[in-house]
ZAMARGU-4260 file (C-alpha; in steps of 0.2 Angstrom, whole numbers, plus 5000, padded with zeros to 4 digits):
<rodrens>
0) 4767/4971/5256 | 4779/4965/5270 | 4795/4956/5268 | 4788/4939/5273 | 4774/4940/5260
5) 4787/4945/5247 | 4798/4930/5252 | 4783/4918/5252 | 4778/4924/5234 | 4796/4921/5228
10) 4796/4904/5235 | 4780/4900/5227 | 4785/4906/5210 | 4801/4896/5211 | 4791/4880/5215
15) 4779/4883/5201 | 4793/4886/5189 | 4802/4870/5195 | 4787/4860/5192 | 4785/4865/5174
20) 4792/4853/5161 | 4808/4858/5152 | 4813/4854/5134 | 4826/4840/5134 | 4843/4844/5126
25) 4857/4833/5119 | 4875/4836/5116 | 4874/4829/5098 | 4861/4821/5087 | 4869/4805/5090
30) 4863/4805/5108 | 4844/4807/5102 | 4835/4791/5108 | 4831/4779/5094 | 4813/4772/5095
35) 4812/4754/5090 | 4794/4750/5092 | 4780/4751/5079 | 4781/4769/5072 | 4762/4773/5070
40) 4756/4790/5074 | 4738/4787/5073 | 4729/4770/5076 | 4710/4770/5074 | 4697/4759/5081
45) 4678/4762/5083 | 4680/4763/5102 | 4696/4774/5103 | 4710/4782/5093 | 4728/4781/5099
50) 4740/4795/5095 | 4759/4794/5096 | 4773/4806/5091 | 4792/4805/5091 | 4797/4822/5099
55) 4812/4818/5110 | 4816/4837/5114 | 4798/4842/5118 | 4792/4848/5134 | 4774/4847/5130
60) 4764/4839/5115 | 4746/4841/5111 | 4735/4833/5098 | 4720/4844/5091 | 4705/4836/5084
65) 4695/4845/5070 | 4678/4841/5062 | 4684/4847/5045 | 4700/4847/5035 | 4702/4865/5034
70) 4695/4880/5044 | 4686/4880/5060 | 4693/4878/5078 | 4698/4862/5086 | 4684/4853/5095
75) 4696/4844/5106 | 4713/4848/5113 | 4722/4833/5122 | 4738/4833/5131 | 4750/4819/5126
80) 4761/4810/5139 | 4780/4807/5137 | 4783/4788/5135 | 4798/4778/5130 | 4813/4783/5119
85) 4806/4801/5114 | 4788/4795/5111 | 4773/4805/5117 | 4756/4796/5118 | 4738/4798/5121
90) 4721/4789/5118 | 4705/4797/5114 | 4689/4788/5118 | 4674/4787/5106 | 4673/4785/5087
95) 4683/4798/5078 | 4682/4792/5060 | 4679/4806/5048 | 4688/4818/5060 | 4705/4827/5057
100) 4720/4830/5068 | 4736/4840/5070 | 4750/4839/5083 | 4758/4854/5091 | 4775/4853/5100
105) 4781/4865/5113 | 4800/4866/5114 | 4809/4879/5125 | 4792/4887/5130 | 4788/4890/5111
110) 4774/4881/5102 | 4781/4875/5085 | 4765/4876/5076 | 4752/4863/5070 | 4757/4848/5058
115) 4748/4833/5052 | 4763/4823/5059 | 4778/4814/5050 | 4767/4799/5047 | 4751/4806/5040
120) 4743/4793/5029 | 4727/4802/5025 | 4725/4821/5024 | 4712/4834/5020 | 4713/4847/5006
125) 4731/4854/5004 | 4738/4842/5017 | 4738/4853/5032 | 4728/4841/5043 | 4729/4822/5044
130) 4713/4812/5043 | 4706/4798/5054 | 4700/4785/5042 | 4699/4766/5041 | 4712/4762/5027
135) 4703/4746/5023 | 4688/4756/5017 | 4699/4764/5003 | 4703/4748/4994 | 4694/4747/4977
140) 4685/4731/4972 | 4696/4715/4971 | 4711/4725/4978 | 4715/4710/4989 | 4718/4700/4972
145) 4729/4713/4964 | 4746/4705/4960 | 4762/4713/4954 | 4766/4708/4935 | 4779/4695/4934
150) 4797/4701/4934 | 4810/4688/4933 | 4825/4700/4934 | 4829/4718/4936 | 4837/4717/4919
155) 4821/4714/4911 | 4814/4731/4915 | 4810/4744/4901 | 4805/4760/4910 | 4794/4773/4903
160) 4794/4790/4913 | 4779/4801/4913 | 4771/4815/4922 | 4753/4810/4926 | 4745/4827/4920
165) 4756/4828/4904 | 4751/4810/4899 | 4733/4812/4901 | 4727/4831/4900 | 4727/4833/4881
170) 4709/4833/4875 | 4713/4824/4859 | 4718/4809/4870 | 4699/4805/4873 | 4701/4802/4892
175) 4686/4807/4903 | 4697/4810/4919 | 4710/4821/4911 | 4724/4825/4922 | 4718/4813/4936
180) 4723/4796/4943 | 4708/4788/4935 | 4714/4793/4918 | 4726/4779/4919 | 4711/4767/4922
185) 4703/4770/4905 | 4710/4757/4894 | 4701/4760/4877 | 4705/4778/4874 | 4710/4784/4857
190) 4711/4799/4846 | 4698/4803/4833 | 4710/4795/4820 | 4709/4779/4830 | 4727/4780/4838
195) 4728/4772/4855 | 4731/4784/4869 | 4734/4783/4888 | 4734/4766/4895 | 4730/4758/4879
200) 4745/4766/4871 | 4757/4759/4885 | 4750/4742/4881 | 4753/4744/4863 | 4771/4751/4865
205) 4775/4736/4876 | 4785/4744/4891 | 4786/4734/4907 | 4787/4748/4920 | 4779/4766/4921
210) 4789/4778/4931 | 4777/4791/4938 | 4785/4808/4942 | 4780/4813/4960 | 4763/4808/4966
215) 4765/4810/4984 | 4757/4825/4992 | 4767/4840/4987 | 4766/4859/4991 | 4765/4869/4976
220) 4747/4866/4970 | 4733/4873/4979 | 4721/4859/4979 | 4706/4870/4985 | 4706/4880/4968
225) 4706/4867/4954 | 4699/4880/4942 | 4716/4890/4943 | 4729/4886/4930 | 4742/4877/4941
230) 4756/4865/4936 | 4771/4858/4944 | 4782/4843/4943 | 4780/4840/4961 | 4798/4839/4968
235) 4792/4849/4983 | 4787/4837/4996 | 4774/4840/5010 | 4767/4824/5016 | 4778/4809/5011
240) 4765/4795/5014 | 4749/4801/5006 | 4745/4803/4987 | 4744/4821/4980 | 4726/4828/4980
245) 4726/4838/4964 | 4726/4822/4954 | 4710/4816/4963 | 4692/4820/4958 | 4689/4826/4976
250) 4704/4832/4986 | 4693/4836/5001 | 4688/4818/5004 | 4703/4809/5011 | 4698/4792/5005
255) 4695/4798/4987 | 4713/4801/4983 | 4719/4785/4991 | 4706/4774/4982 | 4708/4782/4965
260) 4727/4780/4967 | 4725/4762/4971 | 4713/4760/4956 | 4727/4767/4945 | 4739/4755/4951
265) 4727/4741/4949 | 4723/4745/4931 | 4742/4746/4927 | 4745/4729/4935 | 4730/4722/4925
270) 4739/4728/4909 | 4755/4719/4914 | 4764/4735/4919 | 4774/4738/4935 | 4774/4755/4943
275) 4790/4764/4949 | 4787/4779/4960 | 4798/4795/4960 | 4802/4799/4978 | 4810/4815/4985
280) 4817/4811/5002 | 4832/4822/5000 | 4824/4838/5004 | 4808/4846/5009 | 4798/4861/5001
285) 4803/4872/5016 | 4812/4870/5032 | 4803/4882/5043 | 4785/4876/5044 | 4790/4858/5038
290) 4783/4843/5048 | 4801/4838/5052 | 4807/4855/5059 | 4791/4858/5069 | 4792/4841/5077
295) 4811/4839/5081 | 4820/4855/5076 | 4837/4852/5067 | 4837/4833/5068 | 4831/4829/5051
300) 4842/4841/5042 | 4860/4843/5039 | 4869/4860/5043 | 4886/4867/5036 | 4901/4872/5046
305) 4893/4889/5049 | 4878/4882/5056 | 4867/4886/5041 | 4855/4873/5033 | 4865/4863/5020
310) 4860/4865/5002 | 4866/4850/4992 | 4849/4849/4984 | 4849/4866/4977 | 4832/4868/4985
315) 4837/4876/5002 | 4840/4861/5012 | 4845/4843/5013 | 4839/4829/5024 | 4851/4819/5036
320) 4848/4801/5030 | 4863/4795/5040 | 4853/4799/5057 | 4844/4784/5064 | 4826/4790/5064
325) 4828/4799/5047 | 4835/4783/5039 | 4821/4773/5048 | 4808/4785/5041 | 4815/4783/5023
330) 4815/4764/5024 | 4798/4762/5032 | 4790/4775/5020 | 4795/4765/5004 | 4790/4749/5012
335) 4773/4757/5016 | 4770/4762/4998 | 4775/4744/4993 | 4763/4736/5004 | 4748/4748/5005
340) 4749/4753/4987 | 4757/4739/4979 | 4771/4750/4972 | 4784/4740/4962 | 4799/4752/4962
345) 4807/4768/4968 | 4817/4781/4959 | 4826/4792/4971 | 4828/4810/4966 | 4846/4816/4970
350) 4850/4799/4977 | 4868/4805/4979 | 4863/4816/4994 | 4858/4800/5004 | 4871/4789/5012
355) 4875/4773/5004 | 4871/4763/5020 | 4853/4770/5020 | 4851/4764/5002 | 4857/4747/5006
360) 4844/4747/5020 | 4831/4751/5008 | 4836/4737/4996 | 4837/4725/5010 | 4819/4730/5017
365) 4811/4729/5000 | 4819/4712/4996 | 4809/4705/5010 | 4793/4711/5001 | 4798/4707/4983
370) 4816/4706/4977 | 4810/4712/4959 | 4805/4729/4966 | 4816/4740/4956 | 4827/4754/4964
375) 4836/4767/4955 | 4842/4785/4957 | 4851/4800/4952 | 4869/4796/4957 | 4873/4814/4960
380) 4868/4830/4970 | 4863/4847/4964 | 4878/4855/4973 | 4891/4850/4985 | 4884/4839/4999
385) 4889/4842/5017 | 4893/4823/5020 | 4909/4815/5014 | 4908/4809/4996 | 4914/4791/5001
390) 4898/4789/5012 | 4886/4795/4999 | 4875/4785/4986 | 4884/4793/4971 | 4886/4784/4955
395) 4905/4782/4959 | 4900/4771/4974 | 4887/4760/4964 | 4898/4745/4969 | 4893/4748/4987
400) 4875/4747/4983 | 4871/4730/4976 | 4853/4729/4968 | 4852/4748/4965 | 4854/4756/4948
405) 4860/4773/4944 | 4857/4785/4929 | 4872/4785/4918 | 4874/4803/4911 | 4890/4798/4902
410) 4880/4787/4890 | 4867/4801/4888 | 4880/4815/4885 | 4889/4804/4873 | 4874/4802/4862
415) 4866/4819/4863 | 4879/4831/4870 | 4884/4838/4887 | 4872/4844/4900 | 4872/4863/4901
420) 4876/4867/4883 | 4861/4863/4873 | 4868/4868/4856 | 4883/4856/4858 | 4879/4839/4850
425) 4888/4822/4851 | 4887/4805/4842 | 4869/4807/4836 | 4872/4821/4825 | 4889/4814/4819
430) 4901/4823/4830 | 4917/4812/4831 | 4926/4806/4847 | 4910/4800/4856 | 4911/4782/4851
435) 4919/4776/4867 | 4905/4783/4877 | 4893/4775/4867 | 4902/4758/4868 | 4902/4761/4887
440) 4883/4762/4887 | 4880/4748/4875 | 4890/4737/4887 | 4880/4742/4902 | 4895/4750/4910
445) 4906/4734/4909 | 4917/4741/4895 | 4929/4755/4902 | 4925/4772/4898 | 4943/4777/4896
450) 4959/4766/4896 | 4962/4770/4915 | 4944/4766/4921 | 4940/4749/4929 | 4924/4741/4923
455) 4908/4745/4933 | 4897/4732/4942 | 4882/4724/4936 | 4873/4730/4921 | 4857/4729/4931
460) 4864/4745/4940 | 4866/4754/4924 | 4851/4765/4918 | 4853/4769/4899 | 4844/4785/4894
465) 4846/4799/4882 | 4832/4810/4889 | 4821/4812/4904 | 4810/4825/4912 | 4825/4836/4916
470) 4833/4847/4903 | 4827/4847/4885 | 4817/4832/4878 | 4826/4823/4864 | 4817/4831/4849
475) 4820/4848/4856 | 4839/4844/4860 | 4841/4838/4842 | 4833/4854/4835 | 4845/4864/4846
480) 4860/4855/4840 | 4855/4853/4822 | 4847/4869/4817 | 4836/4867/4802 | 4834/4849/4803
485) 4819/4842/4794 | 4806/4831/4802 | 4812/4816/4793 | 4830/4819/4799 | 4824/4822/4817
490) 4814/4805/4816 | 4830/4796/4809 | 4840/4802/4824 | 4827/4798/4836 | 4826/4780/4829
495) 4845/4779/4830 | 4845/4785/4849 | 4831/4772/4852 | 4842/4758/4845 | 4857/4763/4856
500) 4846/4762/4872 | 4836/4746/4868 | 4851/4736/4862 | 4861/4742/4878 | 4865/4729/4891
505) 4860/4742/4904 | 4842/4745/4909 | 4833/4756/4895 | 4824/4771/4901 | 4812/4781/4889
510) 4804/4798/4892 | 4786/4799/4888 | 4782/4805/4870 | 4800/4803/4863 | 4792/4789/4853
515) 4783/4801/4843 | 4794/4816/4843 | 4787/4825/4858 | 4792/4843/4860 | 4791/4855/4874
520) 4793/4871/4864 | 4812/4871/4868 | 4810/4873/4886 | 4823/4864/4896 | 4815/4866/4914
525) 4797/4868/4912 | 4793/4862/4930 | 4779/4875/4932 | 4774/4880/4915 | 4756/4876/4909
530) 4749/4862/4899 | 4752/4871/4883 | 4771/4868/4885 | 4771/4851/4894 | 4756/4841/4888
535) 4759/4827/4876 | 4749/4830/4860 | 4741/4814/4855 | 4738/4819/4837 | 4757/4818/4835
540) 4757/4799/4836 | 4748/4798/4819 | 4760/4811/4812 | 4775/4801/4817 | 4768/4784/4817
545) 4784/4777/4809 | 4794/4782/4824 | 4782/4774/4836 | 4782/4758/4826 | 4801/4758/4827
550) 4801/4760/4846 | 4788/4747/4848 | 4798/4735/4837 | 4814/4737/4846 | 4805/4735/4863
555) 4797/4718/4856 | 4814/4713/4850 | 4822/4716/4867 | 4809/4707/4877 | 4810/4692/4865
560) 4829/4691/4864 | 4838/4689/4881 | 4855/4692/4872 | 4851/4711/4874 | 4849/4709/4892
565) 4861/4696/4899 | 4862/4704/4916 | 4879/4698/4920 | 4896/4707/4918 | 4905/4690/4915
570) 4893/4685/4901 | 4894/4702/4893 | 4913/4701/4892 | 4911/4683/4885 | 4898/4687/4871
575) 4899/4706/4867 | 4913/4711/4855 | 4915/4728/4847 | 4918/4727/4828 | 4932/4738/4822
580) 4926/4752/4811 | 4938/4764/4803 | 4925/4778/4801 | 4921/4790/4815 | 4903/4792/4822
585) 4900/4773/4819 | 4898/4760/4833 | 4896/4741/4828 | 4895/4726/4839 | 4892/4707/4839
590) 4884/4696/4852 | 4893/4680/4849 | 4884/4664/4849 | 4867/4663/4857 | 4869/4670/4875
595) 4856/4666/4887 | 4849/4653/4875 | 4843/4666/4863 | 4835/4660/4847 | 4846/4672/4836
600) 4864/4667/4833 | 4878/4680/4831 | 4868/4696/4831 | 4876/4711/4824 | 4871/4729/4827
605) 4878/4744/4818 | 4874/4762/4823 | 4879/4774/4809 | 4877/4793/4814 | 4886/4799/4798
610) 4877/4808/4784 | 4884/4795/4771 | 4882/4776/4771 | 4896/4765/4778 | 4902/4748/4775
615) 4907/4737/4790 | 4917/4721/4788 | 4908/4707/4797 | 4911/4688/4799 | 4907/4678/4783
620) 4890/4671/4783 | 4871/4672/4779 | 4861/4684/4789 | 4843/4689/4792 | 4839/4707/4793
625) 4827/4713/4806 | 4831/4732/4807 | 4836/4743/4792 | 4833/4760/4785 | 4822/4765/4799
630) 4811/4750/4800 | 4809/4735/4811 | 4801/4718/4806 | 4803/4704/4818 | 4789/4693/4809
635) 4793/4693/4791 | 4810/4701/4792 | 4818/4713/4780 | 4827/4701/4769 | 4844/4693/4770
640) 4862/4697/4766 | 4877/4685/4762 | 4895/4688/4763 | 4907/4697/4774 | 4902/4716/4772
645) 4887/4725/4778 | 4882/4742/4771 | 4872/4754/4783 | 4862/4769/4777 | 4866/4786/4783
650) 4859/4791/4801 | 4852/4774/4804 | 4854/4757/4812 | 4855/4740/4805 | 4852/4724/4815
655) 4856/4707/4808 | 4857/4689/4814 | 4861/4671/4809
</rodrens>
């Protein structure tokens, strides 16, 4: 080979290399282009299907079209073209309905791997490939007439948290579609003893909102093997904008999970119940291999000072909500669920990892759909976040997030004892020095927790709870803190806790099964344990019917009497007064007058956690008793008392009014 040939080959190689596209790099994430057009990754028509992907650092992007949701080779592989603001686009001619697709992005000469895209709205089994469907064909009969139940105020909510499988899988519940979305469409199920179960139970109880633990597509369940014993709470997101397939009767057919999810929402709406969806935008199941990281590496996640992925979630990563396209993704995702699936609320897992500006943007966007859509979240993180605390959606910053509620663990811990020490009890078992924390909760956060505290914002932003899916459920916690307690004692304490929650000026939040002494065998974190631990046992409802009836009575009382849900801090300060009680482990209060036009006048509530009866001095007068000795009767009442002193039985609550 002569020198001329060598030089010519070298020049040719240089020219070929120069013609190859290179990955685009930016000095910082703030420089990444922000796409402002309609963010749709797949748009189907019978004539052609358009594909788009935001991948600003890519040098090449392909869309692969498959005939099935798993297995087999792509029948078409189409190059996408760079477009505006980091978008890549292409259009494929012909009718692709029923096909599946993935994207693959090449960055720095490395193909990142197939993904269904950030915005997959229908997927095949296990969510590895997105599906090309006509979403209108997923609507159940009369879906266009589905309406959200009336909700005048966020303060009117009474929230009931459930895991779909826990609530519907027990064979004694009489449901045909156990563990599936369709189980919540069965509205006449009951036990062999005739006790209502499932949806009929919710209607009987009277709650206004059901909060579903994660029902988006999550990673920990292999949908292709339903015969295996598999269980998970679902806090491991895979595809944010499509329902989980293991709750569908056919996870292979992309339309089935969508239609059955909508049927569930429709049935709950027909029962007068709104639906809150538990969403987990703060982290993904994994980083490497995630849709985010394979599309725009690094952009959607925070990193620490050493360049490692930050871990404020305790799950190995935390998303960067403060970046423009991640913020847009979160906002548009919740709006999509609200519009396409008619979801009525969102509970943000570890909301404290998100920045407050993003949460305000969520509130503003949902207000345009329905101002009564409920937004709440955990006002904390699992460990120290990488963003400044002043910017985050922590409970300390609740005043920066109007219209968004936070869970108040101060009230929870004052009632049942601190997180992390299951054997240490508090007010409910008669431990002194927790009265102020209970008063804080009763006032919906408008009463200072300590003399140095300032009052919090609206009571609509205060979630009053004593148990939830995390940690021990209430019965198990009471057993741990009061060893040897009898069933009767546990029932009395459960009723006392319910009274505190349902007379609180905050928004009451109940955990499924607490209303009939649910137990999870003392397991504090059974996120992946089998049905034997997690399932609600419907036969327990008959065993503890008195507890259920008490809950039901208090819920009816709260719904019928606006004095317990004034919804305004100024009104609460005007009408709520705490009655001095010399004994410890007793909290008493009066709702002066008839706030918000209540039919009851001067309502008095006394919570007695002591093991002996107490006498409380009250204003002179004649009073009607509606709650006493573990019973609630709003129709006939439980008698009357006259005078200026009220005696309250041990470990019980009394409610009277003029």
